[in-house]
Backbone as CSV, one residue per row, in Angstrom:
resi,resn,N_x,N_y,N_z,CA_x,CA_y,CA_z,C_x,C_y,C_z
1,MET,-39.742,-93.878,39.517,-40.411,-93.469,38.182,-39.266,-92.801,37.275
2,GLU,-39.170,-93.215,36.005,-38.074,-92.756,35.108,-38.888,-92.308,33.957
3,ILE,-38.642,-90.834,33.471,-39.078,-90.276,32.316,-38.478,-88.931,32.161
4,CYS,-37.919,-89.002,30.626,-37.526,-87.908,30.042,-36.472,-87.015,30.886
5,GLY,-35.419,-87.749,31.518,-34.516,-87.009,32.154,-34.846,-86.792,33.512
6,LEU,-35.888,-87.358,34.115,-36.628,-87.204,35.413,-36.787,-88.568,36.194
7,TYR,-36.147,-88.588,37.450,-36.237,-89.724,38.162,-36.884,-89.379,39.618
8,THR,-37.776,-90.190,40.130,-38.431,-89.888,41.379,-38.312,-91.116,42.266
9,VAL,-38.271,-90.791,43.496,-38.189,-91.809,44.631,-39.221,-91.228,45.545
10,HIS,-40.083,-92.356,46.163,-41.034,-92.054,47.233,-40.859,-93.379,48.078
11,LYS,-40.404,-93.294,49.236,-40.222,-94.368,50.200,-40.711,-93.941,51.392
12,ALA,-41.540,-95.031,52.118,-42.019,-95.075,53.248,-41.383,-96.196,54.123
13,GLU,-40.713,-95.894,55.366,-39.935,-96.861,55.983,-40.705,-97.083,57.431
14,LYS,-41.016,-98.330,57.778,-41.594,-98.705,59.071,-40.678,-98.919,59.975
15,SER,-39.308,-99.429,59.477,-38.308,-99.884,60.324,-37.101,-99.274,59.799
16,ALA,-36.186,-98.886,60.490,-34.804,-98.336,60.205,-33.800,-99.401,59.615
17,ASP,-34.185,-100.605,59.957,-33.302,-101.664,59.518,-33.193,-102.053,57.948
18,GLY,-34.011,-101.936,57.221,-34.014,-102.045,55.782,-33.596,-100.659,54.911
19,PHE,-33.428,-99.565,55.659,-33.324,-98.427,54.877,-31.984,-98.193,54.444
20,SER,-32.032,-97.726,53.081,-30.550,-97.725,52.388,-30.700,-96.410,51.422
21,TYR,-30.015,-95.395,51.562,-29.776,-94.362,50.817,-28.235,-93.780,50.934
22,PRO,-27.272,-94.596,50.784,-25.913,-94.224,50.904,-25.361,-93.078,50.253
23,VAL,-24.293,-92.717,50.414,-23.607,-91.676,49.783,-23.313,-91.960,48.344
24,HIS,-23.739,-91.135,47.424,-23.533,-91.367,46.076,-23.683,-90.004,45.192
25,SER,-23.624,-89.995,44.056,-23.634,-88.872,43.115,-24.263,-89.212,41.811
26,HIS,-24.751,-88.221,41.049,-25.195,-88.349,39.846,-25.323,-87.234,39.051
27,SER,-25.427,-87.295,37.890,-25.279,-85.961,36.938,-26.653,-85.250,36.840
28,SER,-27.453,-85.132,37.917,-28.738,-84.362,37.703,-28.918,-83.792,39.138
29,TYR,-29.728,-82.692,38.960,-30.110,-82.047,40.225,-30.959,-82.852,41.013
30,GLU,-31.162,-82.560,42.365,-32.051,-83.392,43.323,-32.609,-82.525,44.086
31,ILE,-34.022,-82.537,44.567,-34.673,-81.878,45.612,-35.289,-83.129,46.523
32,LEU,-35.197,-82.895,47.779,-35.512,-84.069,48.641,-36.266,-83.420,49.918
33,THR,-37.508,-83.920,50.190,-38.391,-83.525,51.330,-38.642,-84.599,52.142
34,VAL,-38.751,-84.632,53.446,-39.213,-85.508,54.519,-40.398,-85.255,54.916
35,THR,-41.391,-86.292,54.922,-42.799,-85.993,55.385,-43.194,-86.629,56.666
36,LYS,-42.336,-87.607,56.904,-42.615,-88.310,58.222,-41.279,-88.554,58.998
37,GLY,-40.999,-88.114,60.287,-39.788,-88.463,60.954,-38.570,-87.331,60.434
38,SER,-37.350,-87.662,60.648,-36.384,-86.603,60.355,-35.133,-87.592,60.040
39,CYS,-34.072,-86.941,59.650,-32.785,-87.537,59.357,-31.737,-86.672,59.063
40,GLY,-30.474,-87.254,59.268,-29.371,-86.551,58.708,-29.058,-86.494,57.343
41,ILE,-28.519,-85.496,56.562,-28.106,-85.646,55.222,-26.986,-85.005,54.874
42,VAL,-25.867,-85.780,54.272,-24.778,-85.365,53.822,-24.673,-84.795,52.509
43,ILE,-24.315,-83.477,52.194,-24.072,-82.866,51.026,-22.748,-82.392,50.764
44,GLY,-22.008,-83.102,49.964,-20.651,-82.544,49.913,-19.811,-82.846,51.300
45,ASP,-19.216,-81.979,51.726,-18.576,-82.216,53.051,-19.283,-81.601,54.488
46,THR,-20.686,-81.355,54.100,-21.393,-80.925,55.201,-22.674,-81.820,55.550
47,GLU,-22.927,-81.940,56.940,-23.998,-82.641,57.339,-24.940,-81.826,57.912
48,TYR,-26.416,-81.935,57.420,-27.338,-81.120,58.128,-28.403,-82.091,58.804
49,GLU,-29.279,-81.565,59.476,-30.612,-82.206,59.947,-31.577,-81.801,59.086
50,LEU,-32.473,-82.712,58.516,-33.510,-82.583,57.633,-34.805,-83.046,58.177
51,GLY,-35.586,-82.167,58.352,-36.893,-82.523,59.077,-38.031,-81.653,58.552
52,LYS,-38.942,-81.464,59.611,-40.183,-80.753,59.376,-39.845,-79.177,58.731
53,ASN,-40.622,-79.053,57.750,-40.376,-77.601,57.041,-39.057,-77.321,56.319
54,ASP,-38.207,-78.529,55.992,-37.087,-78.578,55.295,-37.061,-79.108,53.970
55,ALA,-36.186,-78.638,53.295,-36.078,-79.250,51.773,-34.595,-79.171,51.379
56,ALA,-34.230,-80.299,50.877,-32.701,-80.222,50.607,-32.669,-80.144,49.023
57,LEU,-31.757,-79.268,48.593,-31.338,-79.088,47.146,-29.804,-79.502,46.867
58,ILE,-29.721,-80.536,46.165,-28.463,-81.047,45.785,-27.972,-80.670,44.243
59,PHE,-26.893,-80.191,43.954,-26.580,-79.802,42.578,-25.955,-80.956,41.966
60,GLU,-25.778,-80.917,40.684,-25.299,-82.022,39.948,-24.060,-82.313,40.213
61,ASN,-23.712,-83.884,40.302,-22.466,-84.256,40.428,-21.776,-84.141,41.872
62,GLU,-22.617,-83.791,42.919,-22.241,-83.664,44.247,-22.723,-84.935,45.072
63,THR,-21.818,-85.280,45.851,-21.972,-86.437,46.647,-23.169,-86.236,47.719
64,HIS,-24.026,-87.131,48.107,-24.845,-86.960,49.288,-25.439,-88.222,49.585
65,GLY,-25.969,-88.239,50.719,-26.740,-89.600,51.296,-27.590,-88.982,52.515
66,LEU,-28.310,-90.024,52.917,-29.137,-89.895,54.156,-28.662,-90.720,55.353
67,LEU,-28.827,-90.157,56.564,-28.525,-90.893,57.760,-29.790,-90.890,58.497
68,LEU,-30.327,-92.305,58.620,-31.766,-92.250,59.127,-31.580,-92.170,60.798
69,ASN,-32.352,-91.331,61.291,-32.366,-91.060,62.785,-33.486,-92.232,63.464
70,GLY,-34.399,-92.789,62.872,-35.334,-93.698,63.144,-36.545,-93.763,62.288
71,ALA,-37.432,-94.536,62.760,-38.736,-94.713,61.965,-40.000,-94.747,62.708
72,PRO,-41.082,-94.395,62.219,-41.481,-94.128,60.791,-40.706,-93.084,59.984
73,PHE,-40.551,-93.302,58.820,-39.870,-92.310,58.125,-40.294,-92.302,56.728
74,GLU,-40.516,-91.193,56.010,-41.160,-91.138,54.579,-40.448,-89.810,54.003
75,PHE,-40.061,-90.075,52.719,-39.361,-88.993,52.004,-39.706,-89.038,50.555
76,PHE,-39.870,-87.849,49.879,-39.929,-87.870,48.308,-38.352,-87.240,47.844
77,ALA,-38.021,-87.806,46.677,-36.842,-87.325,45.947,-37.095,-87.248,44.636
78,VAL,-36.777,-86.133,44.097,-36.729,-85.670,42.642,-35.443,-85.474,41.986
79,GLN,-35.104,-86.244,41.085,-33.813,-85.947,40.190,-34.248,-85.483,39.044
80,PHE,-33.515,-84.380,38.574,-34.161,-83.706,37.109,-32.950,-83.186,36.434
81,ILE,-32.920,-83.202,35.010,-31.694,-82.622,34.247,-32.488,-81.316,33.593
82,PRO,-32.039,-80.329,33.912,-32.662,-79.162,33.455,-32.885,-78.711,31.948
83,ARG,-31.714,-79.266,31.222,-31.522,-78.872,29.639,-32.825,-79.816,29.165
84,VAL,-33.491,-80.790,29.661,-34.607,-81.547,28.967,-35.687,-80.400,28.902
85,CYS,-35.698,-79.497,30.015,-36.765,-78.602,29.944,-36.709,-77.526,29.036
86,LYS,-35.465,-77.046,28.697,-35.229,-75.968,27.749,-35.942,-74.607,28.119
87,SER,-35.901,-74.416,29.536,-36.524,-73.168,30.029,-35.578,-72.210,30.506
88,ALA,-35.541,-70.946,30.110,-34.567,-69.980,30.534,-34.958,-69.704,31.948
89,GLU,-36.381,-69.547,32.256,-36.892,-69.380,33.556,-36.425,-70.458,34.463
90,LEU,-36.336,-71.677,34.185,-35.835,-72.684,35.085,-34.348,-72.450,35.340
91,ASP,-33.551,-72.221,34.352,-32.090,-71.897,34.339,-31.981,-70.692,35.331
92,GLY,-32.827,-69.840,35.095,-32.600,-68.608,35.942,-32.713,-68.740,37.528
93,VAL,-33.827,-69.560,37.717,-34.075,-69.894,39.153,-32.891,-70.902,39.666
94,ILE,-32.401,-71.660,38.862,-31.354,-72.593,39.469,-30.075,-71.689,39.825
95,SER,-29.877,-70.953,38.911,-28.500,-69.880,38.999,-28.900,-69.195,40.222
96,GLY,-29.959,-68.447,40.634,-30.392,-67.909,41.830,-30.081,-68.768,43.137
97,MET,-30.274,-70.061,42.920,-30.163,-70.974,43.951,-28.733,-71.209,44.457
98,TYR,-27.829,-70.999,43.452,-26.307,-70.941,43.710,-25.952,-69.998,44.784
99,GLY,-26.381,-68.682,44.600,-26.220,-67.718,45.489,-26.855,-68.010,46.826
100,LEU,-28.018,-68.531,46.767,-28.873,-68.883,48.247,-28.121,-69.890,48.837
101,CYS,-27.478,-70.912,48.356,-26.935,-72.042,48.802,-25.538,-71.664,49.176
102,LYS,-24.852,-70.670,48.331,-23.476,-70.068,48.834,-22.401,-71.296,48.548
103,ASN,-22.592,-71.969,47.911,-21.601,-73.059,47.259,-22.160,-73.926,46.025
104,LYS,-21.307,-74.737,45.620,-21.649,-75.514,44.454,-22.021,-77.006,44.695
105,SER,-22.402,-77.196,46.038,-22.808,-78.556,46.359,-24.182,-78.564,46.582
106,GLY,-24.945,-77.683,47.245,-26.416,-77.633,47.655,-26.433,-77.118,49.034
107,ALA,-27.606,-77.504,49.670,-27.938,-76.966,50.942,-29.149,-77.609,51.432
108,VAL,-29.428,-77.385,52.797,-30.797,-77.781,53.326,-31.560,-76.294,53.600
109,LEU,-32.711,-76.047,53.199,-33.346,-74.736,53.311,-34.415,-74.981,54.043
110,THR,-34.752,-74.095,55.136,-35.915,-74.097,56.087,-37.066,-73.284,55.279
111,VAL,-38.139,-73.830,54.721,-39.143,-73.233,54.160,-40.320,-72.698,54.982
112,ASP,-40.693,-71.464,54.838,-41.754,-70.729,55.570,-42.930,-71.883,55.851
113,GLU,-43.249,-71.919,56.876,-44.281,-73.041,57.482,-45.501,-72.908,56.634
114,THR,-46.016,-71.769,56.193,-47.259,-71.509,55.448,-47.133,-72.088,54.001
115,ILE,-45.981,-72.084,53.436,-45.524,-72.473,52.207,-45.111,-73.966,51.957
116,TYR,-44.647,-74.432,53.043,-44.171,-75.929,52.892,-45.206,-76.768,52.372
117,PRO,-46.406,-76.777,52.858,-47.522,-77.849,52.225,-47.441,-77.789,50.822
118,THR,-47.179,-76.523,50.236,-47.297,-76.432,48.818,-46.105,-77.278,48.102
119,VAL,-44.909,-77.067,48.748,-43.704,-77.773,48.322,-43.928,-79.281,48.442
120,VAL,-44.511,-79.619,49.292,-44.793,-81.189,49.542,-45.759,-81.689,48.552
121,SER,-46.866,-80.914,48.244,-47.849,-81.237,47.563,-47.284,-81.572,46.103
122,CYS,-46.515,-80.629,45.698,-45.664,-80.496,44.279,-44.758,-81.951,44.274
123,MET,-44.008,-82.033,45.337,-43.323,-83.369,45.396,-44.096,-84.518,45.248
124,ARG,-45.008,-84.689,45.870,-46.008,-85.589,45.967,-46.480,-86.020,44.454
125,ARG,-46.979,-84.999,43.824,-47.605,-85.103,42.554,-46.551,-85.390,41.522
126,ILE,-45.242,-85.133,41.693,-44.261,-85.321,40.768,-43.924,-87.069,40.824
127,CYS,-44.024,-87.430,42.152,-43.420,-88.820,42.419,-44.706,-89.684,42.272
128,ASP,-45.930,-89.385,42.405,-46.987,-90.271,42.422,-47.920,-90.129,41.148
129,GLU,-47.905,-89.115,40.328,-48.676,-88.775,39.244,-48.107,-89.510,38.070
130,ARG,-48.510,-90.680,37.614,-47.623,-91.352,36.548,-48.178,-91.125,35.329
131,SER,-47.554,-90.206,34.537,-47.784,-89.846,33.272,-46.450,-90.044,32.384
132,ASP,-46.580,-90.937,31.228,-45.236,-91.004,30.536,-45.276,-90.029,29.477
133,THR,-46.034,-89.064,29.561,-46.004,-88.164,28.263,-45.951,-86.697,28.764
134,ASP,-46.743,-86.313,29.926,-46.586,-84.979,30.211,-45.570,-84.389,30.840
135,THR,-44.344,-84.263,30.224,-43.108,-83.860,30.834,-43.341,-82.287,31.282
136,ASP,-44.002,-81.603,30.532,-44.240,-80.016,30.975,-44.945,-79.964,32.374
137,MET,-45.757,-80.942,32.523,-46.480,-81.022,34.056,-45.377,-81.214,35.072
138,TYR,-44.398,-82.090,34.993,-43.436,-82.244,36.000,-42.530,-81.131,35.971
139,PHE,-42.182,-80.540,35.132,-41.122,-79.495,35.081,-41.901,-78.060,35.794
140,THR,-43.174,-78.026,35.568,-44.084,-76.866,36.092,-44.066,-76.962,37.586
141,TYR,-44.111,-78.430,38.063,-44.177,-78.411,39.505,-42.653,-78.311,40.013
142,ILE,-41.567,-78.676,39.142,-40.235,-78.310,39.712,-39.947,-76.754,39.916
143,ARG,-40.286,-76.136,38.806,-40.334,-74.614,38.869,-40.850,-74.095,40.087
144,ALA,-42.114,-74.457,40.344,-42.944,-73.930,41.393,-41.993,-74.214,42.854
145,ILE,-41.611,-75.452,42.809,-40.822,-75.805,44.049,-39.564,-74.877,44.186
146,LEU,-38.840,-74.929,43.146,-37.616,-73.969,43.119,-37.921,-72.438,43.419
147,TYR,-39.033,-72.054,42.951,-39.543,-70.726,43.264,-39.735,-70.508,44.665
148,GLU,-40.388,-71.192,45.391,-40.883,-71.186,46.846,-39.496,-71.268,47.534
149,LEU,-38.384,-72.005,47.046,-37.399,-72.247,47.858,-36.454,-70.925,47.683
150,SER,-36.276,-70.285,46.541,-35.740,-69.144,46.161,-36.269,-67.865,47.119
151,HIS,-37.808,-68.026,47.216,-38.387,-66.768,47.794,-38.797,-66.892,49.251
152,ASN,-39.032,-68.056,49.590,-39.680,-68.261,50.846,-38.877,-69.246,51.789
153,ALA,-37.503,-69.273,51.713,-36.741,-70.371,52.498,-35.430,-69.672,52.921
154,VAL,-34.953,-69.955,53.943,-33.487,-69.542,54.442,-32.519,-70.694,54.489
155,ARG,-31.284,-70.662,54.358,-30.218,-71.513,54.452,-30.149,-72.010,55.693
156,LYS,-30.113,-73.256,56.042,-29.916,-74.043,57.158,-28.517,-74.227,57.607
157,SER,-28.101,-73.983,58.668,-26.543,-74.293,58.846,-26.261,-75.687,59.260
158,GLY,-25.160,-76.176,58.700,-24.564,-77.610,58.969,-23.361,-77.703,59.619
159,VAL,-22.683,-78.876,59.891,-21.494,-79.009,60.462,-20.630,-79.906,59.401
160,ILE,-19.268,-79.728,59.545,-18.343,-80.673,58.618,-18.693,-82.154,58.979
161,SER,-19.021,-82.704,57.888,-19.417,-84.238,58.052,-18.308,-85.095,58.329
162,GLU,-18.570,-86.178,59.154,-17.572,-87.204,59.513,-17.931,-88.500,58.644
163,HIS,-19.238,-88.280,58.034,-19.741,-89.429,57.363,-19.238,-89.776,56.066
164,LYS,-18.757,-88.687,55.399,-18.719,-88.717,53.856,-17.671,-89.924,53.293
165,THR,-16.634,-90.048,54.147,-15.607,-91.103,53.799,-16.140,-92.392,54.410
166,LYS,-17.161,-92.599,55.322,-17.542,-93.964,55.718,-18.635,-94.595,55.000
167,LYS,-18.547,-94.878,53.814,-19.432,-95.359,53.091,-19.605,-96.760,53.364
168,ASN,-20.742,-97.281,53.359,-20.926,-98.732,53.332,-20.682,-99.523,52.326
169,GLY,-20.492,-100.853,52.430,-20.319,-101.559,51.239,-21.070,-101.407,50.010
170,GLY,-22.409,-101.041,50.307,-23.312,-100.773,49.145,-23.050,-99.614,48.276
171,ALA,-22.648,-98.493,49.061,-22.268,-97.282,48.630,-21.049,-97.438,47.924
172,GLU,-20.005,-97.906,48.278,-18.743,-98.146,47.598,-18.900,-98.921,46.252
173,LEU,-19.838,-100.002,46.351,-19.998,-100.806,44.985,-20.883,-99.880,44.030
174,LEU,-21.825,-99.144,44.604,-22.544,-98.274,43.776,-21.877,-97.270,43.089
175,ASN,-20.697,-96.521,43.640,-19.969,-95.754,43.087,-19.020,-96.320,42.304
176,ALA,-18.405,-97.551,42.485,-17.446,-98.051,41.763,-18.093,-98.447,40.393
177,VAL,-19.510,-98.997,40.363,-20.113,-99.232,39.199,-20.284,-98.035,38.438
178,ILE,-20.624,-96.901,38.986,-20.895,-95.562,38.381,-19.624,-95.044,37.706
179,ASP,-18.504,-95.219,38.469,-17.276,-94.881,37.804,-16.950,-95.775,36.591
180,TYR,-17.056,-97.064,36.661,-16.724,-97.878,35.595,-17.737,-97.584,34.299
181,VAL,-18.918,-97.310,34.626,-19.897,-96.833,33.570,-19.427,-95.756,32.729
182,GLY,-19.039,-94.663,33.572,-18.624,-93.403,33.144,-17.345,-93.572,32.050
183,GLU,-16.640,-94.519,32.540,-15.290,-94.708,31.682,-15.272,-95.643,30.591
184,ASN,-16.561,-96.398,30.497,-16.491,-97.373,29.621,-17.792,-97.375,28.801
185,LEU,-18.432,-96.254,28.924,-19.948,-96.246,28.510,-20.144,-96.583,27.109
186,ASN,-19.396,-96.474,26.208,-19.639,-96.712,24.688,-19.564,-98.175,24.482
187,MET,-18.655,-98.804,25.569,-18.352,-100.303,25.312,-19.217,-101.231,25.969
188,ILE,-20.309,-100.685,26.730,-21.272,-101.357,27.438,-22.286,-101.801,26.718
189,SER,-22.559,-103.113,26.330,-23.600,-103.593,25.616,-24.747,-104.235,26.347
190,ASP,-24.104,-104.852,27.517,-25.130,-105.651,28.498,-24.556,-105.615,29.776
191,LEU,-24.913,-106.407,30.870,-24.627,-106.278,32.192,-23.587,-107.444,32.655
192,SER,-23.027,-107.964,31.589,-22.108,-109.096,31.919,-21.060,-108.628,32.686
193,PHE,-20.579,-107.122,32.655,-19.423,-106.622,33.249,-19.493,-106.652,34.597
194,ILE,-20.754,-106.722,35.271,-20.971,-106.667,36.604,-20.248,-107.786,37.229
195,GLU,-20.624,-109.083,36.998,-19.883,-110.256,37.308,-18.539,-110.282,36.964
196,ALA,-18.191,-109.898,35.737,-16.779,-110.120,35.227,-15.869,-109.115,35.905
197,VAL,-16.343,-107.883,36.283,-15.447,-106.915,36.880,-15.621,-106.741,38.435
198,PHE,-16.801,-106.870,38.898,-17.131,-106.654,40.277,-17.393,-107.805,41.175
199,HIS,-17.596,-109.105,40.357,-17.752,-110.223,41.095,-19.092,-110.267,41.935
200,TYR,-19.982,-109.552,41.584,-21.522,-109.497,42.304,-22.409,-109.750,41.188
201,SER,-23.607,-110.395,41.725,-24.579,-110.741,40.784,-25.311,-109.603,40.442
202,ASN,-25.991,-109.811,39.120,-26.788,-108.503,38.572,-27.777,-108.053,39.424
203,SER,-28.553,-108.938,40.060,-29.543,-108.765,41.050,-29.076,-107.982,42.157
204,HIS,-27.990,-108.379,42.789,-27.499,-107.616,43.850,-27.341,-106.203,43.460
205,VAL,-26.438,-106.149,42.469,-26.280,-104.548,42.133,-27.419,-103.714,41.678
206,ASN,-28.295,-104.478,40.933,-29.526,-103.868,40.636,-30.419,-103.422,41.934
207,ARG,-30.540,-104.044,42.940,-31.120,-103.828,44.110,-30.523,-102.606,44.633
208,ILE,-29.208,-102.381,44.749,-28.666,-101.239,45.322,-28.950,-100.095,44.442
209,PHE,-28.992,-100.047,43.161,-29.356,-99.026,42.336,-30.724,-98.597,42.465
210,ARG,-31.602,-99.655,42.713,-32.960,-99.256,42.679,-33.361,-98.604,44.038
211,ASP,-32.611,-99.161,45.143,-32.812,-98.667,46.376,-32.258,-97.171,46.505
212,THR,-31.131,-96.978,45.865,-30.529,-95.648,45.957,-30.837,-94.606,44.876
213,LEU,-31.057,-94.971,43.720,-31.371,-93.970,42.765,-32.694,-94.431,41.965
214,GLY,-33.281,-95.248,42.451,-34.689,-95.428,41.934,-34.777,-96.107,40.480
215,VAL,-33.722,-96.480,39.939,-33.627,-97.114,38.599,-32.725,-98.273,38.607
216,SER,-32.863,-99.209,37.598,-32.067,-100.272,37.402,-30.839,-99.928,36.937
217,VAL,-29.783,-100.843,36.890,-28.446,-100.470,36.412,-28.594,-100.203,34.919
218,TRP,-29.432,-101.035,34.207,-29.578,-100.719,32.630,-30.210,-99.379,32.488
219,GLN,-31.224,-99.128,33.309,-31.743,-97.685,33.013,-30.952,-96.689,33.179
220,TYR,-30.020,-96.878,34.160,-28.983,-95.919,34.501,-28.072,-95.728,33.308
221,ILE,-27.706,-96.884,33.008,-26.746,-96.682,31.703,-27.264,-96.122,30.329
222,THR,-28.486,-96.534,30.174,-29.113,-96.113,28.981,-29.365,-94.433,29.246
223,ALA,-29.823,-94.090,30.353,-29.924,-92.621,30.506,-28.641,-91.977,30.339
224,LYS,-27.448,-92.621,30.872,-26.238,-91.784,30.671,-25.776,-91.931,29.043
225,LYS,-26.149,-93.044,28.237,-25.937,-93.026,26.825,-26.553,-91.862,26.207
226,LEU,-27.954,-91.759,26.550,-28.783,-90.802,25.785,-28.368,-89.486,26.284
227,ASP,-27.999,-89.220,27.392,-27.463,-87.843,27.859,-26.162,-87.559,26.809
228,LEU,-25.320,-88.501,26.735,-24.147,-88.291,25.993,-24.336,-88.024,24.397
229,ALA,-25.435,-88.899,23.972,-25.846,-88.690,22.686,-26.413,-87.285,22.348
230,TYR,-27.275,-86.794,23.380,-27.882,-85.371,23.175,-26.785,-84.498,23.069
231,ASN,-25.817,-84.618,23.906,-24.727,-83.562,23.838,-23.829,-83.613,22.576
232,LEU,-23.657,-84.828,22.092,-22.884,-84.821,20.826,-23.646,-84.305,19.600
233,ILE,-25.026,-84.707,19.647,-25.860,-84.062,18.628,-25.727,-82.608,18.608
234,ALA,-26.016,-81.946,19.893,-26.020,-80.583,19.999,-24.703,-79.840,19.639
235,GLU,-23.606,-80.723,19.774,-22.360,-80.120,19.301,-22.003,-80.206,17.927
236,GLY,-23.051,-80.870,17.144,-22.759,-80.834,15.568,-22.555,-82.141,14.977
237,HIS,-22.490,-83.398,15.803,-22.241,-84.615,15.465,-23.752,-85.058,14.764
238,SER,-23.610,-86.011,13.559,-24.855,-86.575,13.069,-25.441,-87.200,13.988
239,VAL,-26.749,-87.566,14.001,-27.417,-88.390,14.868,-27.142,-89.663,14.754
240,LYS,-26.667,-90.288,13.787,-26.297,-91.797,13.487,-25.014,-91.919,14.069
241,ALA,-24.081,-90.905,13.902,-22.778,-90.938,14.533,-22.776,-90.941,16.099
242,ALA,-23.563,-90.108,16.527,-23.946,-90.042,17.991,-24.443,-91.232,18.630
243,ALA,-25.358,-91.884,17.851,-25.982,-93.267,18.206,-24.861,-94.357,18.378
244,SER,-24.108,-94.367,17.278,-22.990,-95.323,17.301,-21.901,-95.131,18.274
245,ARG,-21.505,-93.792,18.505,-20.409,-93.380,19.692,-20.954,-93.785,20.973
246,CYS,-22.392,-93.913,21.085,-22.757,-94.191,22.569,-23.137,-95.727,22.635
247,GLY,-22.841,-96.425,21.613,-22.913,-97.844,21.794,-24.252,-98.512,21.423
248,PHE,-25.024,-97.620,20.667,-26.214,-98.171,20.045,-26.207,-98.790,18.756
249,GLY,-26.263,-100.037,18.701,-25.893,-100.772,17.552,-27.247,-100.736,16.473
250,ASP,-28.410,-100.737,17.130,-29.747,-100.753,16.407,-30.117,-99.200,16.721
251,TYR,-30.217,-98.595,15.439,-30.704,-97.172,15.261,-32.114,-97.175,15.741
252,SER,-33.038,-98.018,15.412,-34.644,-97.935,15.834,-34.668,-97.955,17.395
253,VAL,-33.912,-98.822,18.074,-33.867,-98.754,19.459,-33.330,-97.663,20.118
254,PHE,-32.235,-97.004,19.486,-31.527,-95.759,19.785,-32.948,-94.546,19.823
255,TYR,-33.569,-94.480,18.522,-34.559,-93.547,18.271,-35.709,-93.557,19.261
256,LYS,-36.170,-94.774,19.395,-37.371,-94.842,20.524,-36.946,-94.558,21.928
257,SER,-35.847,-94.920,22.354,-35.238,-94.452,23.682,-35.114,-93.002,23.794
258,PHE,-34.421,-92.391,22.817,-34.064,-90.943,22.697,-35.496,-90.106,22.991
259,VAL,-36.453,-90.575,22.130,-37.830,-89.702,22.068,-38.447,-89.907,23.558
260,LYS,-38.454,-91.253,23.814,-39.078,-91.562,25.198,-38.422,-90.659,26.503
261,HIS,-36.917,-90.601,26.367,-36.332,-90.114,27.391,-36.303,-88.449,27.370
262,PHE,-36.218,-87.830,26.212,-36.262,-86.345,26.011,-37.793,-85.790,25.461
263,ASN,-38.589,-86.648,25.195,-39.712,-86.252,24.514,-39.545,-85.331,23.315
264,ILE,-38.451,-85.585,22.713,-38.127,-84.784,21.338,-37.323,-85.805,20.519
265,SER,-37.310,-85.617,19.088,-36.588,-86.530,18.314,-35.116,-86.008,18.107
266,PRO,-34.294,-87.002,17.960,-32.809,-86.664,17.628,-32.686,-85.505,16.627
267,SER,-33.398,-85.611,15.658,-33.144,-84.639,14.284,-33.735,-83.302,14.751
268,ALA,-34.796,-83.231,15.775,-35.302,-81.964,16.361,-34.168,-81.400,17.269
269,VAL,-33.589,-82.174,17.978,-32.525,-81.522,18.639,-31.369,-80.951,17.798
270,LYS,-30.935,-81.831,16.762,-29.970,-81.159,15.909,-30.425,-79.900,15.262
271,HIS,-31.662,-79.697,15.013,-32.200,-78.719,14.185,-31.995,-77.407,15.268
272,SER,-32.460,-77.692,16.458,-32.482,-76.615,17.482,-31.315,-75.904,17.597
273,PHE,-30.139,-76.621,17.576,-28.818,-76.120,17.774,-28.138,-75.635,16.476
274,LYS,-28.792,-75.479,15.491,-28.116,-74.946,14.265,-27.859,-73.586,14.429
């Protein structure tokens, strides 16, 4: 699901053969819980075991990926952009998590077993309750999860990972496309660059993006463009100039996409930063 700077993944695997969550990174925070089975998870240069009563917190722009131990296996993942919520309370909790994790990449935390069902329940509701309008509801659940992690969890030890540089072909392609998008964002108007630059079909790359990030390539590109536009507007650029600089040729398309993504109009963002 994708809504207003929030991306969710709920996957249940009966076989380990088709599972794919390779090493990647994104400009959002992520919380991940396992409800069936267990797995290894790489966060930055550290590998942890992620299983019963554990929750992983990954900070923005940090590499991470799952190493499946076996099946059946089920997990929930929530990616979120804090500034969309505009909550000083949320910002404060996240700042506190940096101290708990003791680094800038994230960590795996073991949650008190009496509290863990609450964390899982909140994750399930975020991933499975499909509302395109109630952004506040999702961030209420996220704040609740982070509160429990900060007050009722302890950091789990890990080991230096040997897997970080051993990315499979899908992960390497994913990261290559992400890097290209980041460097050429305002020049991308369609997906023709995938075949022209990477010599893979759109459907193949879309499948990697959906399996790993839960969104299509174009949804990812649009989100990155909207995030950039938001920042430009917040810095004082005019709304139309921000839309143009981010590659939106049609202002009405930009406006509708912006409101859907952030649940606020571009002009309201500009006014709030005056």
